[in-house]
VOGUMI-964226 format. One line per 8 residues: their letters; for each residue z, y, x of C-alpha. Coordinates in steps of 0.2 Angstrom, whole numbers, plus 2048, in hexadecimal, padded with zeros to 3 digits. Example, Ala and Ser with C-alpha at 12.3 -4.5 7.8 and 13.67 -1.06 7.14 Angstrom:
as> 827 7EA 83E | 824 7FB 844
//
This chain:
xxxxxxxx> 270 81C 45A | 273 82D 452 | 27A 83B 45C | 283 84A 456 | 27C 85C 458 | 277 862 46A | 286 86F 468 | 292 861 465
xxxxxxxx> 28B 856 472 | 28D 864 47F | 29E 869 479 | 2A5 857 47A | 29E 854 48B | 2A6 865 491 | 2B7 85F 48A | 2B6 84E 493
xxxxxxxx> 2B1 856 4A3 | 2BE 863 4A2 | 2CC 857 4A0 | 2C6 84B 4AD | 2C2 83D 4A0 | 2B1 83B 4A8 | 2B0 83A 4BB | 29F 83B 4C5
xxxxxxxx> 29F 835 4D6 | 28D 831 4DC | 293 82F 4EE | 2A2 824 4EA | 29D 819 4DC | 2A9 810 4D0 | 2A8 7FD 4CD | 2A9 7F9 4BA
xxxxxxxx> 2B1 7E9 4B3 | 29F 7E2 4B1 | 29D 7E4 4C4 | 290 7F2 4C2 | 291 800 4CF | 291 811 4C6 | 291 823 4CC | 29B 827 4BC
xxxxxxxx> 2AB 822 4B3 | 2B0 826 4A2 | 2C2 825 49C | 2C3 82E 48B | 2D5 828 489 | 2D9 837 494 | 2D4 843 487 | 2E3 83E 47C
xxxxxxxx> 2EF 846 489 | 2E7 857 485 | 2EB 85E 474 | 2DC 86A 473 | 2CF 85D 479 | 2D7 850 46E | 2D5 85B 45E | 2C4 860 462
xxxxxxxx> 2BE 84E 464 | 2C7 849 454 | 2BF 857 44A | 2AE 852 450 | 2B1 840 44C | 2B7 844 43B | 2A8 84F 438 | 29C 841 43D
xxxxxxxx> 2A5 834 432 | 2A4 840 423 | 292 844 426 | 28C 833 429 | 298 828 41F | 29E 831 410 | 2A3 821 407 | 2AF 81B 415
xxxxxxxx> 2BF 813 40E | 2C7 80E 41F | 2C6 812 431 | 2C8 805 43F | 2CB 808 451 | 2C4 7FD 45E | 2D0 7F7 46B | 2D7 7FE 475
xxxxxxxx> 2D0 810 478 | 2C9 812 467 | 2DA 80E 45E | 2E2 820 461 | 2D2 829 45D | 2CF 81F 44D | 2E1 822 448 | 2DF 835 44A
xxxxxxxx> 2CF 834 440 | 2D7 829 432 | 2E5 835 431 | 2DA 844 42F | 2D0 83C 422 | 2DF 835 419 | 2D8 823 41A | 2DF 812 41E
xxxxxxxx> 2DF 80D 430 | 2DD 7FC 439 | 2D9 7F7 44A | 2CF 7E9 452 | 2D5 7E0 461 | 2CA 7DA 46F | 2D0 7C8 46C | 2DC 7C0 460
xxxxxxxx> 2EE 7C3 463 | 2F5 7B3 46C | 304 7B1 461 | 30B 7B4 44F | 2FD 7B6 443 | 2F0 7B6 451 | 2E8 7C5 449 | 2D7 7CC 44F
xxxxxxxx> 2DA 7DB 443 | 2EA 7E5 441 | 2EB 7ED 430 | 2E5 7E9 41F | 2D2 7E6 41B | 2CE 7E5 409 | 2BF 7DA 404 | 2AF 7E6 403
xxxxxxxx> 2B9 7F5 40A | 2AD 801 412 | 2B2 803 424 | 2AD 80F 433 | 2B2 80A 444 | 2B7 816 451 | 2B4 813 463 | 2B7 81E 473
xxxxxxxx> 2A8 818 47E | 299 80D 47C | 291 805 48B | 288 7F5 486 | 290 7F4 475 | 296 7E3 477 | 2A9 7E6 473 | 2A5 7F3 466
xxxxxxxx> 299 7E7 45C | 2A6 7D9 45E | 2B2 7E4 455 | 2A6 7E8 447 | 2A3 7D5 445 | 2B5 7D2 443 | 2B7 7DF 435 | 2A8 7D7 42C
xxxxxxxx> 2B0 7C6 42E | 2C0 7CC 427 | 2B7 7D2 417 | 2B4 7E4 41B | 2A3 7ED 41A | 29F 7F6 42A | 296 806 426 | 294 80B 438
xxxxxxxx> 29C 810 448 | 2A1 822 44F | 2A3 823 462 | 2A8 832 46E | 29B 82E 47B | 28D 822 480 | 284 81E 490 | 275 81B 485
xxxxxxxx> 270 80B 48D | 260 802 485 | 26B 7F2 485 | 278 7FB 479 | 26A 802 46E | 262 7F0 46C | 273 7E8 469 | 278 7F4 45B
xxxxxxxx> 267 7F2 453 | 268 7DF 454 | 279 7E0 44C | 273 7EC 43F | 282 7F8 443 | 27F 80B 442 | 286 815 451 | 28A 827 451
xxxxxxxx> 28F 830 461 | 296 841 465 | 28E 842 476 | 284 838 482 | 27F 836 494 | 270 843 494 | 27B 851 48C | 289 84D 499
xxxxxxxx> 27D 84F 4A7 | 277 860 4A0 | 288 866 49E | 28E 85F 4AF | 280 869 4B8 | 284 879 4AE | 297 877 4B3 | 292 874 4C5
xxxxxxxx> 29B 863 4C4 | 28B 85B 4CC | 27D 862 4D6 | 26A 860 4D3 | 269 852 4E0 | 277 849 4D7 | 26D 849 4C6 | 25F 83F 4CE
xxxxxxxx> 26B 832 4D4 | 274 832 4C3 | 263 830 4BA | 25E 821 4C5 | 26F 818 4C1 | 26C 81B 4AE | 25B 813 4AF | 261 803 4B8
xxxxxx> 274 802 4B8 | 275 7EF 4BC | 26C 7F1 4CC | 270 802 4D2 | 27A 803 4E2 | 275 7F2 4E8
//
């Protein structure tokens, strides 16, 4: 996994914290869809409701796509939260846009991909959040099966789990992220969103999220 510069990582973390897209509650953990207990919840879709934050994130994503994938020919958003982010990036780059469903539509053409993919077209996927990487890599596989060539994926935030790192390496898909968990904790401490004692708890969760809180 590649990470944007430290300045970018801190700036994005600050924006997400400011608008409440990332909530940290060590004393009242969230329950993820996977069943994991977590002291943190990330909903980057909330950033779309704040024009300044939305523009900052869009500009950073565009910068990373240009820097890492200069040959890109199309942008693909990963359903659902990556769809609006991807559309913003595609519009800024004046590129074709498509999006990948989490599963094929249950009627009509039963499409997994909405939009046109040309054979051999060089595609960059845009994702809002990477946890284990499962849904993100499923989308990348769908683009490849449709005839596209996946250059890589750009995401707003990653928890940086070892499992995700392994999954992306096995799938041979490059991942570039604007910010990650470590930079988030640093910024949260500086902004007094969390205290020093909270940082210890948050690091313990990050080391073993599946068993934390049991």
